[in-house]
Every structure is written in structure tokens, then in C-alpha cells.
N, C-alpha and C positions, 0 to 999 in steps of 0.2 A: 228272302226266298232261298230255299235250299233244294238241291236236286239229289235224290237218292235212287240207287239201283242196287240190285242184289249182288251182281257179279260183273267184273270187267269184261267178261265175254258178252254181256248184254249191250255194252257200248261199242265193242270191237275197236276201241281207240278213236272213233269218229268224234266223240265229244272232246276228248283231250286235244286232238289235232286242231280244234276250233277254240281252244283255251276255255272251255266250259268246265268249271269245277263240278266233279261228281264225287259223292261220298258213297262208298260201297258198304252195304250192311253185312254181307256174308249170307249164307243160306239159313233159313229157319226163322221161326217167330221170336225166339229168345235173342238171337243176334240182331234182328231187325229192331226189336224194342230197345235194346241197349244203345244201338247206334242212333236211333231216332231221338232218344232222350239226350244223348251227348250232343248231337247236332243242334237241337232246339236250345239247349243251355248255352252253347258256344256262340251260335249265330244270332240268337234272339229272333229267328225268322217267324213271320206270321203266316207264311205259306210254305208247305213242303210239296214238292213235285216228286212223285214216284213213277218212274218209267221202268218197264220190264217186259218179261215174257210170260205167257200163260198157255195152258192147254185148254181145249174146249171141245165138247161134243156137239155143241150148238152153233158156235160161230165157225166160219171157215178159216183154214190155215191162211195166213197172210192178212186177215182182218185186223184192224186196229180198233180196240174197244176201250171206251172210257168206263171205269168202274163206277157204278152208281151206289153200290153197297158192298161191304165186306162182311162175311160170316166165317165162323170157324168150322171147318168141315171135319175136324178130328177131335172136337170136344164132345165126349160121349159119357155123360154121367146118368144115362137113362135108367140103369137098374135101380137108382135111388129116387126115381120119379121126376127127374129133370128132362127138359126137351134136349134132343141132340143139337149141338151147336151153342147151347146156353151154358154160361159159367155160373155155377151155383153161388148165390149170395153176392153177386157182382151188381153194382148199381147201373153199370152200362148194359145196354141191351145186347142180345146175341147178334144182331145185325147193326152195323154202323153205317148209316147213310152218308153219302158225300154230296156236296153241291155240284151240279153239272157245270162244265166249263165249255165243252164243245158240243153244241146242239147237232152238228152235222155228223157226228160219229154215232155208231151203235153204242148202247149202254147195257151193262149187264151186272149181275150179282156175282162176285168173286168169292169162292170158297178157299180159305187159306188153311193149310195143314202142314205139319212136319213130316210129310211123305210126298214122294213123287207119284201123283195120282195117275192110275192107269185103268180106272174103271169108273163106276158110278158112285159119286160122293153120297154119304149118308144124309147131308144137308142139301136141300134144293139150291142149286147155283148153276150158272151158265159157263163159268170159266174157273180155272183153278190155278193157284199160285202157292208159294210157301212163305211169304213175308207180309203181305198186304194188311191182313187183319191186325197184326201187331202194330204196324205203322199207323193205322187208322185209330187204334185205341189210344196210343200214346198221344197222337195229334189231338184227339178229342179231349183227353185229360188235360192237356197243356194249352188248350184253346188255339190251336194252330189248324188252318185250313189244309186239307189234303186233296190234291188233284192226282189221280192215278190213271195212267194209260198203259194198256197191255196189248202187246203184239202177239197174236195167236200163232204159235210156232208149231203146234201139234194137236192131234185129236184126243189127247188124254187117254190113249189106248195102249195096246201092246207094243206099238212102234214109236211111242212118244219120245223115248230117249234118243233115238236116231233122228227123228224129225226135228226135235228141239235143237240139236247141234247143227244140223244142216240149214236151219233157217235163222240163225243168229245174226248173220250179216244183213239179211234183208230186214230183220226187225230193227237193228241199230239204225239203219238208214231212215226208216219210216219214223222211228221215235225221235230222231234228231230233227227231221222235217217238222214235226208237230211241236217239238220243244221251241223251235225258232218262231213258230206262230204265237207261242205264249209270251216269249221274252224277246225284247229287242236286242239283237246281237250287233255290236259295233263292228263296222267293216275294217 
């Protein structure tokens, strides 16, 4: 099993204080894909856990949401006749579905893009991030199960950048709480 997060700010040092190894991908789809491949090759993991933050105009700030599916909100080749979110000539679908792990959590479609979303994405989705689709695609290609939990830090609106920073500590605590539910942590 491997744990990946985008940035150390998302863990706020809480995971490290409990000696939980975290691999940080950096921001964006390319960085996430490169790190995911590296982690899978090095650890031979069969499950990758992605914990992080997201914006949402549907879910409330401070909600914890399990991602049911990832889509690319910034893939737009529609002038050539392809659907927004679809990668032309790619055998993988535009939406990569995940197997639910926490039935008690809300579930949502996460739109991934290489931009900090502050409006309505072109692809239907209920929350937005910047790394998840890449992780899902690599995991699917490498036959690794991905479980992804997102703490909603902001409304994906004009104030998203301020809300995101202000809510990182709350998010890290909630993500750690649910990580401990997934994995037995020795005392």
C-alpha cells in the first residue's frame, strides 16, 4: 500500500508525526503521473491511497468526499469532434471509476485539471483537483486499486485560494482520521 498526497501542506506534518510515510507528487497531472509510476515500480503496491484537498460548488466546505470517478476537466479537443474530457485515440475512458471504500461518506465525480478552478468546469463534476485523474489513469494501467478521499477546502470560486489555505489544518486532521480507519496503525 502506498499513500500519496500532492503537497506537504495537505498533511500539515500530522502524518509524519505519526511515522506514516507519505509520498508527495507535486502539483499537476504530469507530476502526479510521474510520481505514481515511480511509487508503483518501487513499492510494488497493489493499493494506492490518495488523500488531498479539493474545491466544490456542490459539497460544503469541510465535507470529506470519497471520489467515485475522475474526469479531466481541461481536456478539450472538441473542435475536432471529440467530447470535452475525452482524450482522443486513448483506450481508457474519459471517466475512470473507482471502487468505493467508505459507504458512509458522500461520493462524487472529481474533475482534474492543470489549473486552479474558480468557476464552472466544462466537464460535469462535483469537486475539482489538480492530480487525481493522472493517479487514476496510472493506477488503472498498472492494475493498482486507487482509493481517493478529498477534504473540501473551498467553493471553487473567486475566494478559493484564500479558503484553501485557511482550511488545510482542518483537512489534514480529517484525512488522518480516515486514513487510520483504513490502515491499522501500531501504537
